[in-house]
Each structure stands twice: as structure tokens, then as C-alpha cells.
C-alpha positions in Angstrom: 0.0 0.0 0.0 1.3 3.5 -0.9 0.7 5.6 2.2 0.1 9.3 1.7 1.6 11.5 4.4 -0.8 13.3 6.8 1.3 16.2 8.2 0.6 17.0 11.9 2.1 20.2 13.2 3.7 20.2 16.6 4.6 23.0 19.0 5.5 23.0 22.7 7.1 24.9 25.4 10.8 25.4 25.9 12.0 24.6 29.5 12.2 27.3 32.1 11.7 27.5 35.9 8.1 28.5 35.5 5.4 26.1 36.7 4.5 23.7 33.8 7.7 24.5 31.9 10.4 22.6 33.8 12.2 19.8 32.0 10.6 17.3 34.4 7.0 18.6 33.7 7.6 18.6 30.0 9.0 15.1 29.9 6.1 14.0 32.2 3.8 14.7 29.2 5.5 12.2 27.0 3.1 9.3 27.8 0.1 11.5 26.9 1.8 12.6 23.7 2.6 9.0 22.8 -1.0 7.9 23.3 -2.2 10.8 21.0 0.5 10.1 18.4 0.0 6.3 18.4 -3.8 6.7 18.1 -3.4 9.1 15.2 -0.8 6.8 13.5 -3.1 3.7 13.8 -6.2 5.5 12.5 -4.3 7.1 9.6 -2.8 3.7 8.6 -6.3 2.2 8.4 -7.2 5.1 6.0 -4.1 4.5 3.8 -2.3 7.5 5.2 0.9 7.9 7.3 1.4 10.3 10.1 4.3 12.7 9.6 5.4 15.3 12.2 6.0 18.9 11.2 8.1 20.6 13.9 11.1 22.6 15.0 13.7 21.3 17.3 13.7 23.7 20.2 14.8 22.4 23.6 12.0 20.8 25.6 8.7 19.7 24.1 9.8 19.9 20.4 12.8 17.7 21.0 10.7 15.2 22.9 8.1 15.0 20.2 10.6 14.6 17.4 12.4 11.8 19.4 9.1 10.0 20.0 8.1 10.3 16.4 11.4 8.8 15.2 11.2 6.0 17.8 7.7 5.2 16.4 9.0 5.1 12.8 7.2 8.4 11.9 8.9 10.8 9.5 9.8 14.2 10.9 9.7 17.3 8.7 12.0 19.5 10.7 11.9 23.3 10.2 14.8 25.1 11.8 14.9 28.9 12.4 18.6 29.1 11.4 21.6 27.0 10.3 22.9 24.4 12.8 26.0 26.5 13.7 23.7 29.5 14.7 20.9 27.3 16.1 23.3 25.6 18.5 23.7 29.0 20.3 20.0 28.8 21.3 20.9 25.8 23.6 23.8 27.3 25.7 21.5 28.0 28.7 20.4 24.4 28.8 23.8 22.7 29.0 25.6 20.3 26.6 23.3 17.3 27.2 20.3 19.1 25.7 22.3 20.0 22.6 23.5 16.4 22.3 19.8 15.2 22.1 19.1 17.8 19.4 22.3 17.0 17.5 21.3 13.3 17.4 17.9 14.4 16.1 19.4 16.7 13.4 21.7 13.9 12.2 18.8 11.4 12.0 16.6 13.8 10.1 19.5 14.9 7.8 20.1 11.2 7.0 16.4 10.9 6.1 15.5 8.4 8.8 12.0 7.1 8.0 11.8 9.6 5.1 12.4 12.6 7.4 13.6 16.0 6.0 15.0 19.3 7.2 14.4 22.8 6.0 16.1 25.9 7.3 14.7 29.5 7.3 16.8 31.6 4.9 19.8 33.3 6.4 18.4 36.7 5.3 15.7 36.4 8.0 17.0 37.7 11.3 16.0 37.1 14.9 13.3 37.1 16.1 11.5 36.9 12.8 13.2 33.6 12.0 11.2 32.0 14.8 8.0 33.5 13.5 8.8 32.0 10.1 9.0 28.6 11.7 5.5 29.0 13.2 4.1 30.2 9.9 5.6 27.3 8.0 4.3 24.7 10.5 0.9 26.3 10.2 1.0 26.3 6.4 2.2 22.7 6.1 0.0 20.9 8.6 -3.5 19.4 8.5 -3.8 18.8 12.2 -1.9 19.9 15.3 -0.5 18.5 18.6 0.7 20.8 21.3 2.4 20.2 24.7 2.3 23.4 26.7 1.4 25.0 30.1 -1.7 26.7 28.7 -0.2 30.1 29.2 0.1 32.5 26.2 3.1 34.8 26.7 2.0 36.9 23.8 5.3 36.4 21.9 4.7 36.3 18.2 6.8 33.2 17.8 5.7 31.4 20.9 3.5 28.3 21.3 0.7 30.5 22.5 0.8 32.4 19.1 0.5 29.1 17.2 -2.3 27.9 19.5 -4.3 31.2 18.9 -4.0 30.7 15.2 -5.0 27.0 15.3 -8.0 27.8 17.5 -9.1 30.5 15.0 -8.9 28.1 12.1 -10.7 24.9 11.4 -8.0 22.2 11.6 -8.3 19.4 14.1 -6.1 19.6 17.2 -5.1 18.1 20.5 -3.6 20.4 23.2 -1.9 18.6 26.1 -1.4 20.7 29.3 1.8 20.2 31.4 0.3 21.9 34.4 -2.9 19.9 34.5 -2.4 16.5 32.7 -6.1 15.8 32.9 -6.9 19.0 31.0 -6.9 18.0 27.3 -8.4 20.4 24.8 -9.3 19.0 21.4 -11.3 19.6 18.3 -12.0 16.9 15.8 -9.4 14.6 17.3 -11.1 13.5 20.6 -10.5 9.9 19.8 -6.7 10.5 20.2 -6.8 12.3 23.5 
């Protein structure tokens, strides 16, 4: 069977000391995310389609989602805000272990593991606009959305809250998983995956 890809956009919080955003809280959402992704993958396969994840590789939830997708055999369409050498600087505050996880992920995707691909925002796009570009590309290339976040919109134009606002305003199906309250799952059109 020739499976057509069904692109699911992903966004999630980067780690911080704020409630709902610590590394531990973000990683604790992994089982919920796995249930949602496996449910989608199974349903799509019965329809002759294949789940693919459209995501960036920021520290925290993005990295976790990409790792999980690759472990499940799901292709990842990675969108980076800048080239690897510049992107690496975004991780200095998190320590070398976090960058090593992302570096493994980048190498796997660059080597087309499970048919994965990587795209980089053009060098001519400066910060912070390069992050806004990532959100716009994820929105434009996805037919459904998964989000792991603390439910708090920071108002930043390139943040997870910005993407969530746009997804809610549209008509695509979604599942939003909350790191502060794991029982709080918001969904539209994908309730069978939450």
C-alpha cells in the first residue's frame, strides 16, 4: 500500500523555571503525547495514510516530540529557524546534554531516517523573525496539530501561544496537552486521540 503522508504540526514549550515548563514537567507529558500520536498513527494507517510530524527542534517539548516520532517510525519534517551553527547557540543556557539530544535528532533527520527531511529558514531572515517564520511554515504545512504546553500564552509572536491562537481560530483538528494539569486535554475533531 502506498501511504500518503498526513502532516501533523507540533509545538511545545521550551523549558524554564516557570510552573508547567520545567524539564521534568515537559517530559512527564511524554506518555500522553505518545498515546495521542499512536492513536493518530493507527487511525491514519487504516485510512491508507501515514502520520508525519512537522516541527522545529527547540529544547523541551519539540525535541521530545521529534524523538518520540522517530522512535515510532514516523517521519519528521523539521523546520529550523537558522543553520545548525547558529541554532546551537540557542541551547547554551540548557547545557551540553540538551544540545546532544538535538544534535542526534538533526543527524537522524538529515540522514532521512524514516523519510524525514529538514528545512532551514533563509539566512536573510534575522532574529526574532526567523522563529515567527517557523510557526508560519508549521501552520501552512499541517493538516492537524498536537501541542504540549502549560496553557499560558506569553503573547510572543513566535511562541507556542501564538500558534495555539491561530490554530483555534482556524478549522484544523487539534489536541492540546497541558503540562500543568495533565487531565486537561483540549481537542477539536481529534477527541479519539486524547
